[in-house]
C-alpha positions as CSV (number, residue, x, y, z in Angstrom):
1,M,11.2,-0.7,17.2
2,R,12.6,2.1,14.2
3,I,10.4,1.7,10.9
4,G,10.8,3.7,7.6
5,G,8.4,4.8,5.8
6,I,8.2,7.0,2.6
7,E,5.0,8.8,1.6
8,A,5.9,8.6,-2.5
9,G,3.8,11.4,-3.6
10,G,3.3,12.6,-7.3
11,T,4.8,15.9,-6.0
12,K,7.1,14.9,-4.2
13,F,8.5,12.3,-1.3
14,V,8.6,12.2,2.0
15,C,11.0,9.7,4.0
16,G,11.6,9.3,7.5
17,V,11.7,6.6,10.8
18,G,9.5,6.6,13.6
19,N,8.3,3.9,16.3
20,E,5.2,1.5,16.8
21,H,3.6,4.3,18.4
22,G,3.2,6.9,15.5
23,E,6.6,9.4,17.0
24,I,8.7,10.4,13.6
25,Y,12.2,10.9,15.2
26,E,13.4,12.7,11.4
27,R,11.9,13.2,7.8
28,V,13.6,14.6,4.7
29,T,11.7,16.0,2.2
30,F,13.1,15.8,-2.3
31,P,10.9,16.8,-5.5
32,T,9.7,13.5,-7.4
33,T,11.2,13.7,-10.7
34,T,11.9,10.5,-12.1
35,P,12.1,6.8,-10.9
36,E,16.2,6.8,-11.4
37,E,16.7,10.7,-9.4
38,T,14.5,10.2,-6.7
39,M,14.5,6.0,-5.8
40,E,18.3,6.8,-5.3
41,K,17.3,9.5,-2.7
42,V,15.0,7.5,-0.6
43,F,17.9,4.2,-1.0
44,S,20.5,6.7,0.1
45,F,18.8,7.8,3.5
46,F,17.6,4.6,4.8
47,Q,20.8,3.0,4.5
48,D,22.3,3.7,7.4
49,K,19.0,4.0,9.2
50,E,19.2,0.2,10.4
51,V,14.7,-0.1,10.0
52,K,13.4,-3.2,10.7
53,A,10.5,-2.4,8.4
54,I,9.8,-0.2,5.7
55,G,6.0,1.0,5.1
56,V,5.1,2.6,1.2
57,G,1.9,5.1,1.0
58,S,2.0,5.6,-2.9
59,F,0.5,8.0,-5.3
60,G,-1.6,5.7,-8.0
61,P,-3.3,3.4,-9.1
62,I,-0.6,1.1,-8.1
63,D,-1.7,-3.0,-7.5
64,V,-2.3,-3.9,-3.7
65,D,-3.3,-7.5,-4.6
66,R,-0.4,-9.3,-2.6
67,A,-1.6,-12.7,-5.4
68,S,-0.7,-10.1,-8.3
69,E,2.2,-10.4,-10.2
70,T,2.6,-6.5,-10.7
71,Y,2.0,-6.5,-7.1
72,G,4.0,-3.8,-5.5
73,Y,3.6,-1.6,-9.0
74,I,3.0,2.1,-10.0
75,T,0.3,1.6,-12.9
76,Q,-0.8,3.3,-14.7
77,T,-0.5,6.5,-13.6
78,P,-0.2,9.9,-15.8
79,K,3.6,10.5,-14.8
80,V,4.3,8.4,-17.6
81,K,7.7,7.7,-16.0
82,W,6.5,6.3,-13.2
83,K,4.1,3.7,-15.5
84,N,4.3,-0.2,-14.4
85,F,7.4,0.8,-11.9
86,N,7.9,-1.7,-9.5
87,I,8.7,0.2,-6.8
88,V,8.2,-2.8,-4.0
89,G,10.5,-4.5,-5.7
90,A,13.2,-2.1,-5.8
91,L,12.9,-1.6,-2.1
92,K,13.5,-5.4,-1.9
93,N,16.6,-5.2,-4.0
94,H,17.9,-2.7,-1.2
95,F,16.7,-3.7,2.3
96,H,16.2,-7.1,3.7
97,V,13.3,-6.2,5.6
98,P,9.4,-6.8,5.5
99,I,7.9,-4.2,2.8
100,G,4.2,-2.7,3.7
101,F,2.4,-1.2,0.7
102,H,-0.6,0.8,0.2
103,T,-2.1,3.7,-1.2
104,D,-0.8,7.5,0.2
105,V,-4.5,8.5,1.4
106,T,-5.1,4.7,3.0
107,A,-1.7,5.4,4.4
108,A,-2.8,8.7,5.9
109,A,-6.8,7.3,7.3
110,L,-5.2,4.3,8.4
111,A,-2.8,7.2,10.5
112,E,-5.5,9.5,12.0
113,S,-7.7,6.2,13.2
114,T,-4.7,5.3,15.2
115,W,-3.5,8.8,16.4
116,G,-5.5,11.2,14.8
117,A,-9.1,13.0,14.8
118,A,-10.6,9.4,14.1
119,K,-8.4,8.0,17.6
120,G,-10.2,5.1,18.6
121,L,-13.4,4.7,15.9
122,D,-13.9,2.1,13.8
123,S,-14.5,3.6,10.7
124,C,-13.1,6.9,9.0
125,L,-11.9,8.7,5.9
126,Y,-9.4,10.4,4.9
127,M,-9.4,12.8,1.5
128,T,-6.6,15.2,0.3
129,V,-7.2,17.5,-2.4
130,G,-4.0,19.0,-3.6
131,T,-2.0,17.9,-7.0
132,G,-4.6,14.9,-7.2
133,I,-7.6,14.3,-5.3
134,G,-7.4,10.7,-3.7
135,V,-9.3,9.1,-1.0
136,G,-8.9,6.0,1.5
137,A,-10.9,4.2,4.3
138,V,-10.8,2.6,6.8
139,I,-13.6,0.3,7.7
140,D,-13.9,-1.6,10.7
141,G,-10.6,-1.1,11.6
142,K,-9.1,-2.9,8.3
143,P,-8.1,-0.1,5.7
144,F,-10.6,-1.1,2.7
145,Q,-9.9,-2.5,-0.1
146,G,-11.7,-5.1,-3.3
147,L,-10.5,-5.8,-6.4
148,T,-7.9,-3.4,-5.9
149,H,-8.0,0.2,-3.5
150,P,-10.4,2.3,-4.1
151,E,-10.0,5.4,-6.2
152,M,-12.8,8.0,-5.5
153,G,-11.0,10.7,-6.3
154,H,-12.1,9.7,-9.8
155,I,-16.2,9.9,-9.4
156,L,-18.1,11.8,-11.9
157,V,-20.2,15.0,-9.9
158,K,-22.5,17.7,-11.4
159,R,-21.6,20.2,-12.8
160,H,-21.9,23.7,-11.2
161,P,-23.9,25.8,-13.3
162,N,-21.7,28.5,-13.4
163,D,-18.2,26.6,-14.3
164,R,-17.8,26.2,-18.2
165,F,-13.6,24.4,-17.2
166,E,-13.5,21.6,-19.7
167,G,-12.1,19.8,-16.8
168,F,-7.7,17.8,-16.7
169,C,-8.0,14.4,-15.9
170,P,-6.3,12.9,-18.9
171,Y,-8.7,10.3,-18.1
172,H,-12.1,11.1,-17.8
173,G,-11.8,14.9,-18.3
174,D,-14.5,15.9,-16.0
175,C,-14.2,13.6,-13.2
176,L,-13.9,15.4,-9.5
177,E,-10.5,15.4,-9.8
178,G,-10.7,17.0,-13.3
179,L,-12.6,19.9,-11.9
180,A,-11.5,20.2,-7.8
181,A,-8.1,19.6,-7.6
182,G,-5.0,22.0,-7.8
183,P,-3.8,22.4,-11.8
184,A,-8.2,22.3,-11.9
185,L,-8.2,25.4,-9.8
186,E,-5.0,27.0,-12.3
187,K,-6.3,26.1,-15.1
188,R,-9.6,27.2,-15.0
189,W,-8.5,30.4,-13.3
190,N,-4.9,30.8,-14.4
191,K,-3.7,32.1,-11.0
192,K,-2.6,29.6,-8.1
193,G,-4.6,29.0,-5.3
194,Q,-3.0,31.1,-2.9
195,E,-3.3,34.0,-5.6
196,L,-7.1,33.3,-5.6
197,T,-8.2,33.0,-2.1
198,D,-10.1,36.7,-1.8
199,Q,-12.3,35.6,-4.4
200,P,-15.7,34.1,-3.1
201,E,-16.6,32.4,-6.6
202,V,-13.5,30.3,-6.6
203,W,-14.2,28.8,-3.4
204,E,-18.0,28.6,-4.0
205,I,-17.7,26.6,-7.1
206,E,-15.0,24.1,-5.2
207,S,-16.4,23.0,-2.2
208,F,-19.6,22.4,-4.3
209,Y,-17.6,20.2,-5.7
210,L,-15.7,19.0,-3.1
211,A,-19.0,18.8,-1.3
212,Q,-21.4,16.6,-4.2
213,A,-18.2,13.6,-2.9
214,L,-18.8,13.9,0.2
215,M,-22.3,13.2,0.4
216,N,-21.4,10.1,-1.9
217,Y,-19.2,8.8,0.9
218,I,-21.5,9.3,3.2
219,L,-23.9,7.8,1.5
220,I,-22.1,5.1,1.1
221,L,-19.5,4.2,3.2
222,S,-21.1,6.0,5.8
223,P,-17.8,6.7,7.5
224,K,-17.4,8.0,11.8
225,K,-15.8,10.7,10.7
226,I,-14.3,12.4,7.8
227,V,-10.8,14.4,7.9
228,V,-9.7,16.6,4.9
229,G,-6.1,17.2,4.1
230,G,-4.1,18.3,0.7
231,G,-2.6,22.1,0.4
232,V,-5.7,23.6,-1.4
233,M,-8.1,22.6,2.3
234,K,-5.5,25.2,3.5
235,Q,-7.7,27.8,2.2
236,E,-9.4,28.5,6.1
237,H,-12.4,29.1,4.2
238,L,-13.2,26.4,2.4
239,L,-14.1,23.7,4.8
240,P,-16.9,25.6,6.7
241,L,-18.2,26.3,3.1
242,V,-17.7,22.1,2.3
243,R,-19.5,21.5,5.6
244,K,-22.5,24.0,4.5
245,Q,-22.8,22.6,1.8
246,V,-22.8,18.7,2.3
247,L,-25.7,19.4,4.8
248,E,-27.9,21.7,1.9
249,L,-27.1,18.2,-0.4
250,L,-28.0,15.7,1.9
251,N,-31.3,17.2,3.1
252,R,-31.6,15.8,6.9
253,Y,-31.9,12.3,5.3
254,V,-28.8,10.3,7.0
255,A,-30.6,11.2,10.8
256,V,-27.7,11.3,13.4
257,P,-26.2,13.7,15.5
258,E,-22.9,13.7,13.7
259,L,-24.6,15.3,10.0
260,T,-26.9,18.0,12.1
261,P,-25.2,22.2,12.1
262,E,-24.4,21.8,16.0
263,N,-22.2,18.6,15.0
264,I,-20.9,19.0,11.6
265,D,-17.7,21.1,12.5
266,N,-15.9,17.4,14.5
267,Y,-17.4,15.2,12.2
268,I,-15.6,16.7,8.5
269,V,-12.6,17.5,10.4
270,L,-9.2,18.8,8.9
271,P,-5.4,15.9,10.0
272,G,-5.2,15.8,13.7
273,L,-2.1,14.9,12.7
274,G,-1.2,17.9,10.6
275,D,1.4,17.0,7.6
276,N,2.3,14.4,8.8
277,A,-0.4,11.8,8.3
278,G,0.9,10.4,5.1
279,L,4.5,9.5,6.8
280,A,2.8,8.4,9.7
281,G,0.5,6.4,8.1
282,S,3.4,4.8,6.0
283,I,4.8,3.8,9.5
284,A,1.6,2.3,10.2
285,F,2.2,0.1,7.0
286,G,5.3,-1.2,7.9
287,V,4.5,-2.1,11.9
288,N,2.2,-4.1,10.1
289,G,3.8,-5.2,6.8
290,K,0.6,-4.5,4.7
């Protein structure tokens, strides 16, 4: 069965076609500009693909409550032109197929639990650290949401003693995203992340914030696997620092084998699906119609 997937990111859109087994046949990437320009490219890509459903994993915040009048909308996003944009409605106007819809990170969590690094587990958490910080979770085999989807990228974290950066989040200033997303690195150090590889003080501060977040997620949700992706996590030396600080912060309080120096490398991991996690998860939402 041919299923369409849209990974709608704040920086780029990835559209593709795959199947219910997680196989991706083709994909295309283009920049996220205005809704009109970007969606026209989406419509054009899928026009002749003969897909039976389309799944969308979108940047947020979004409305995922099917009973809501604004279900399918991108809501209070910092991307002003996309604020209150009805992305599901726009797709339904062009394609008469079921449309699945959730956050891009929840899509990635679903993909990793179905086909990737957390395959066979009934819970996992996916965190992306890039242009922003987003976190999605699968609990008891289902995407986790309550009043709305989680916004775990905006939790408050304790300040590093050597960090005087004010934060860049337009809503919360120095929340996790405001202190540790890619733009925070660039604004704090006046260089892009790839230019900072050989400066250990950069990654000590970065890992300090990310480890606090993962500690909180472990204590609250107790996922059976944590998967971390995004452009910032491609710094090879960062993940080992995060793992080390997570263990130090937990201080042996959660006494399970996964949270020991011997096993932490297999508990906090990179995506098994690589850069396809978000797109594969979007396709999974298309399969499930959720």
